[in-house]
ZATI-382661 format. One record per atom (N, C-alpha, C): y, z, x; residue number from 1. Coordinates in steps of 0.2 Angstrom, whole numbers, plus 5000, padded with zeros to 4 digits. Layout:
# ZATI-382661
<site <Y,Z,X>,NUM> ...
This chain:
# ZATI-382661
<site <4911,4778,5338>,1> <site <4909,4773,5334>,1> <site <4907,4776,5327>,1> <site <4910,4774,5322>,2> <site <4908,4777,5315>,2> <site <4901,4775,5313>,2> <site <4898,4780,5310>,3> <site <4892,4779,5307>,3> <site <4891,4774,5302>,3> <site <4886,4770,5302>,4> <site <4886,4765,5297>,4> <site <4884,4768,5290>,4> <site <4887,4766,5285>,5> <site <4886,4769,5278>,5> <site <4880,4766,5275>,5> <site <4876,4770,5272>,6> <site <4870,4767,5269>,6> <site <4871,4768,5261>,6> <site <4869,4763,5258>,7> <site <4870,4763,5251>,7> <site <4863,4763,5248>,7> <site <4862,4768,5244>,8> <site <4855,4769,5241>,8> <site <4856,4767,5233>,8> <site <4852,4763,5231>,9> <site <4852,4760,5224>,9> <site <4847,4764,5221>,9> <site <4849,4767,5215>,10> <site <4844,4771,5211>,10> <site <4843,4767,5205>,10> <site <4837,4766,5203>,11> <site <4836,4763,5196>,11> <site <4831,4767,5192>,11> <site <4832,4767,5186>,12> <site <4827,4771,5182>,12> <site <4821,4768,5182>,12> <site <4815,4772,5181>,13> <site <4809,4769,5181>,13> <site <4808,4766,5173>,13> <site <4804,4761,5173>,14> <site <4803,4759,5166>,14> <site <4799,4763,5162>,14> <site <4800,4764,5155>,15> <site <4796,4768,5151>,15> <site <4789,4765,5150>,15> <site <4785,4769,5148>,16> <site <4778,4767,5147>,16> <site <4778,4762,5142>,16> <site <4781,4763,5137>,17> <site <4781,4758,5131>,17> <site <4784,4751,5134>,17> <site <4789,4751,5138>,18> <site <4792,4745,5141>,18> <site <4787,4742,5145>,18> <site <4784,4746,5149>,19> <site <4779,4743,5154>,19> <site <4773,4740,5150>,19> <site <4771,4743,5145>,20> <site <4765,4740,5141>,20> <site <4767,4734,5138>,20> <site <4773,4734,5135>,21> <site <4776,4727,5132>,21> <site <4776,4722,5137>,21> <site <4778,4723,5143>,22> <site <4779,4718,5148>,22> <site <4772,4716,5150>,22> <site <4767,4720,5151>,23> <site <4760,4718,5152>,23> <site <4757,4714,5146>,23> <site <4759,4716,5140>,24> <site <4756,4713,5134>,24> <site <4759,4705,5134>,24> <site <4766,4705,5136>,25> <site <4769,4698,5136>,25> <site <4766,4694,5141>,25> <site <4763,4696,5147>,26> <site <4760,4692,5152>,26> <site <4753,4690,5150>,26> <site <4750,4695,5146>,27> <site <4743,4693,5145>,27> <site <4741,4690,5138>,27> <site <4746,4691,5133>,28> <site <4744,4688,5127>,28> <site <4750,4683,5125>,28> <site <4748,4678,5121>,29> <site <4752,4673,5118>,29> <site <4757,4676,5113>,29> <site <4762,4673,5111>,30> <site <4767,4675,5106>,30> <site <4763,4677,5099>,30> <site <4759,4672,5097>,31> <site <4755,4673,5091>,31> <site <4751,4679,5091>,31> <site <4747,4680,5096>,32> <site <4743,4686,5097>,32> <site <4747,4693,5097>,32> <site <4753,4693,5100>,33> <site <4757,4699,5100>,33> <site <4760,4700,5093>,33> <site <4762,4695,5090>,34> <site <4764,4696,5083>,34> <site <4759,4699,5078>,34> <site <4753,4696,5079>,35> <site <4747,4698,5075>,35> <site <4745,4705,5076>,35> <site <4745,4707,5083>,36> <site <4744,4714,5084>,36> <site <4749,4719,5082>,36> <site <4756,4717,5082>,37> <site <4761,4721,5080>,37> <site <4760,4722,5072>,37> <site <4759,4716,5069>,38> <site <4758,4717,5061>,38> <site <4752,4721,5059>,38> <site <4747,4720,5063>,39> <site <4741,4725,5062>,39> <site <4743,4732,5062>,39> <site <4746,4734,5068>,40> <site <4748,4741,5069>,40> <site <4753,4743,5063>,40> <site <4757,4739,5061>,41> <site <4762,4741,5056>,41> <site <4758,4742,5050>,41> <site <4753,4738,5048>,42> <site <4749,4739,5042>,42> <site <4745,4746,5043>,42> <site <4742,4747,5049>,43> <site <4739,4754,5049>,43> <site <4743,4759,5048>,43> <site <4749,4759,5051>,44> <site <4754,4765,5049>,44> <site <4756,4765,5042>,44> <site <4757,4760,5039>,45> <site <4758,4760,5032>,45> <site <4753,4762,5028>,45> <site <4747,4761,5029>,46> <site <4741,4763,5026>,46> <site <4740,4771,5026>,46> <site <4742,4773,5032>,47> <site <4742,4781,5034>,47> <site <4747,4784,5029>,47> <site <4753,4781,5029>,48> <site <4759,4784,5025>,48> <site <4757,4784,5018>,48> <site <4754,4779,5015>,49> <site <4751,4779,5008>,49> <site <4746,4784,5007>,49> <site <4741,4785,5011>,50> <site <4736,4790,5011>,50> <site <4739,4797,5010>,50> <site <4744,4798,5014>,51> <site <4748,4805,5014>,51> <site <4751,4806,5007>,51> <site <4754,4800,5005>,52> <site <4758,4801,4999>,52> <site <4753,4802,4993>,52> <site <4747,4799,4993>,53> <site <4742,4800,4988>,53> <site <4740,4807,4988>,53> <site <4739,4810,4994>,54> <site <4736,4817,4994>,54> <site <4742,4821,4991>,54> <site <4748,4820,4993>,55> <site <4753,4824,4991>,55> <site <4754,4824,4983>,55> <site <4754,4818,4981>,56> <site <4754,4817,4973>,56> <site <4749,4820,4970>,56> <site <4743,4820,4973>,57> <site <4737,4824,4970>,57> <site <4738,4831,4970>,57> <site <4741,4834,4975>,58> <site <4742,4841,4975>,58> <site <4747,4843,4970>,58> <site <4752,4839,4969>,59> <site <4758,4840,4964>,59> <site <4755,4840,4957>,59> <site <4751,4835,4956>,60> <site <4748,4835,4949>,60> <site <4743,4840,4948>,60> <site <4739,4842,4953>,61> <site <4735,4848,4952>,61> <site <4739,4855,4951>,61> <site <4744,4855,4954>,62> <site <4748,4861,4954>,62> <site <4751,4862,4947>,62> <site <4754,4856,4944>,63> <site <4757,4856,4938>,63> <site <4752,4857,4932>,63> <site <4746,4855,4933>,64> <site <4741,4856,4928>,64> <site <4737,4863,4929>,64> <site <4739,4867,4934>,65> <site <4736,4873,4934>,65> <site <4730,4874,4938>,65> <site <4727,4868,4941>,66> <site <4721,4868,4945>,66> <site <4723,4869,4952>,66> <site <4719,4871,4956>,67> <site <4720,4871,4963>,67> <site <4716,4866,4966>,67> <site <4718,4863,4972>,68> <site <4715,4858,4975>,68> <site <4709,4860,4979>,68> <site <4704,4856,4978>,69> <site <4697,4858,4982>,69> <site <4698,4857,4990>,69> <site <4703,4853,4992>,70> <site <4704,4852,4999>,70> <site <4708,4857,5002>,70> <site <4711,4862,4998>,71> <site <4715,4867,5002>,71> <site <4712,4874,5000>,71> 
């Protein structure tokens, strides 16, 4: 009697990000999800502008011959 073949199905585990988004979808309404994503995008943009300001300040100070007090 031939041995019965067994098929093992392997599926990738969901990423942490994917899992969090799925939980977020269950817990929050569409409007709240959009608001949270917009708020986070705003935070990231504020951080980018702050880095740009510091870099511009360093460039201006270097061009004028002064050294930055922060460095």
